[in-house]
Residue frames as qw, qx, qy, qz and C-alpha x, y, z in Angstrom:
[[0.005, 0.876, 0.482, -0.002, 0.01, 0.00, 0.00],
 [0.346, -0.683, 0.102, 0.635, 2.93, 2.34, 0.45],
 [0.373, 0.044, 0.587, 0.717, 3.51, 2.21, -3.31],
 [0.097, 0.706, 0.638, 0.291, 0.09, 3.69, -3.96],
 [0.258, -0.906, -0.225, 0.248, 0.71, 6.67, -1.80],
 [0.491, -0.356, 0.278, 0.745, 4.03, 7.53, -3.34],
 [0.350, 0.768, -0.021, -0.536, 4.00, 10.35, -5.88],
 [0.840, 0.408, 0.274, 0.231, 4.59, 9.40, -9.44],
 [0.437, -0.434, 0.288, 0.733, 7.91, 10.56, -10.80],
 [0.454, 0.770, 0.029, -0.448, 7.54, 13.06, -13.62],
 [0.873, 0.362, 0.188, 0.268, 8.81, 11.92, -16.95],
 [0.438, -0.559, 0.265, 0.652, 12.32, 13.02, -17.61],
 [0.519, 0.813, -0.046, -0.261, 12.73, 15.20, -20.70],
 [0.882, 0.287, 0.009, 0.373, 15.37, 14.18, -23.19],
 [0.530, -0.492, 0.069, 0.687, 18.79, 15.62, -22.57],
 [0.201, 0.845, -0.049, -0.493, 19.57, 18.85, -24.41],
 [0.107, -0.479, 0.723, 0.486, 22.20, 17.27, -26.62],
 [0.356, 0.267, 0.885, 0.136, 19.65, 14.79, -27.95],
 [0.312, 0.800, 0.408, -0.311, 17.36, 17.61, -28.98],
 [0.169, 0.861, -0.271, -0.395, 20.11, 19.16, -31.03],
 [0.614, -0.215, 0.688, 0.320, 21.61, 16.04, -32.64],
 [0.571, 0.499, 0.588, 0.281, 19.87, 16.54, -35.95],
 [0.065, 0.926, 0.072, -0.365, 20.67, 20.22, -36.24],
 [0.243, -0.554, 0.579, 0.547, 23.92, 19.75, -38.08],
 [0.347, 0.217, 0.836, 0.367, 22.28, 17.50, -40.66],
 [0.215, 0.806, 0.539, -0.115, 19.41, 19.83, -41.04],
 [0.035, -0.868, 0.147, 0.473, 21.69, 22.83, -41.54],
 [0.311, -0.318, 0.728, 0.521, 23.85, 20.93, -44.04],
 [0.343, 0.429, 0.802, 0.234, 20.88, 19.84, -46.06],
 [0.143, 0.900, 0.332, -0.243, 19.39, 23.37, -46.14],
 [0.101, -0.771, 0.359, 0.516, 22.64, 24.97, -47.20],
 [0.353, -0.075, 0.820, 0.445, 23.28, 22.22, -49.84],
 [0.329, 0.637, 0.693, 0.081, 19.77, 22.68, -51.32],
 [0.073, 0.925, 0.094, -0.361, 20.25, 26.47, -51.46],
 [0.212, -0.571, 0.596, 0.523, 23.62, 26.10, -53.20],
 [0.369, 0.163, 0.850, 0.339, 22.18, 23.53, -55.64],
 [0.280, 0.807, 0.511, -0.094, 19.20, 25.79, -56.52],
 [0.011, -0.883, 0.166, 0.439, 21.53, 28.72, -57.07],
 [0.325, -0.340, 0.743, 0.476, 23.86, 26.61, -59.20],
 [0.402, 0.442, 0.780, 0.185, 20.93, 25.41, -61.31],
 [0.223, 0.908, 0.303, -0.185, 19.68, 28.95, -61.88],
 [0.162, -0.748, 0.416, 0.491, 23.21, 30.15, -62.79],
 [0.355, -0.054, 0.826, 0.434, 23.53, 27.39, -65.39],
 [0.346, 0.637, 0.687, 0.051, 20.06, 28.04, -66.75],
 [0.176, 0.964, 0.175, -0.091, 20.48, 31.80, -67.17],
 [0.772, 0.302, 0.018, 0.559, 24.20, 31.68, -68.00],
 [0.220, -0.975, 0.041, 0.004, 25.37, 34.39, -65.65],
 [0.527, 0.631, -0.447, 0.352, 29.05, 35.39, -65.89],
 [0.017, -0.373, 0.721, -0.584, 29.32, 35.40, -62.12],
 [0.391, -0.284, -0.875, -0.025, 27.57, 32.93, -59.85],
 [0.228, -0.281, 0.218, -0.906, 25.22, 35.46, -58.23],
 [0.775, -0.279, -0.253, -0.507, 22.37, 33.04, -57.83],
 [0.794, -0.051, -0.553, 0.247, 24.64, 30.51, -56.15],
 [0.273, 0.160, -0.455, 0.833, 26.11, 33.08, -53.79],
 [0.387, -0.274, 0.070, -0.878, 22.73, 34.61, -52.98],
 [0.835, -0.251, -0.315, -0.376, 20.81, 31.35, -52.38],
 [0.706, 0.005, -0.587, 0.396, 23.67, 29.92, -50.36],
 [0.084, 0.183, -0.404, 0.892, 23.75, 32.97, -48.07],
 [0.603, -0.269, -0.097, -0.745, 19.95, 32.89, -47.81],
 [0.847, -0.138, -0.507, -0.088, 20.16, 29.19, -46.84],
 [0.490, 0.075, -0.575, 0.651, 22.76, 29.91, -44.16],
 [0.202, -0.247, 0.229, -0.920, 20.59, 32.64, -42.73],
 [0.767, -0.229, -0.269, -0.535, 17.57, 30.33, -42.64],
 [0.767, -0.014, -0.601, 0.224, 19.68, 27.60, -41.02],
 [0.254, 0.119, -0.528, 0.802, 20.86, 29.92, -38.23],
 [0.466, -0.253, 0.014, -0.848, 17.33, 31.17, -37.70],
 [0.847, -0.183, -0.417, -0.277, 16.10, 27.58, -37.24],
 [0.618, 0.061, -0.608, 0.496, 18.98, 26.84, -34.89],
 [0.027, -0.208, 0.370, -0.905, 18.13, 29.85, -32.69],
 [0.675, -0.239, -0.180, -0.674, 14.50, 28.87, -32.61],
 [0.847, -0.117, -0.518, 0.004, 15.34, 25.35, -31.45],
 [0.436, 0.113, -0.549, 0.704, 17.79, 26.62, -28.79],
 [0.262, -0.259, 0.199, -0.908, 15.27, 29.12, -27.46],
 [0.793, -0.230, -0.321, -0.465, 12.59, 26.37, -27.32],
 [0.740, -0.041, -0.592, 0.316, 14.97, 24.22, -25.26],
 [0.188, 0.167, -0.432, 0.866, 15.78, 27.13, -22.92],
 [0.501, -0.282, -0.005, -0.818, 12.08, 27.81, -22.36],
 [0.839, -0.182, -0.476, -0.191, 11.44, 24.21, -21.60],
 [0.621, 0.000, -0.562, 0.546, 14.23, 24.19, -18.98],
 [0.031, -0.322, 0.250, -0.912, 12.96, 27.33, -17.22]]
């Protein structure tokens, strides 16, 4: 009967490092897709300089960092 009176232990959240394990892969995929799209557009429109590749790669990097910051903030809010 003592077991019934004990409080249930709350579920442990996953460790922070597990929540961020896929971030590197996600960032790499986003940046790769941005560079590939830019490269495709540069080849299609025959630009002398690779402006599309540069622009879409930088945009993909910015999007990746934005997603990283959102995930880190979500983890911090959960821990507070």
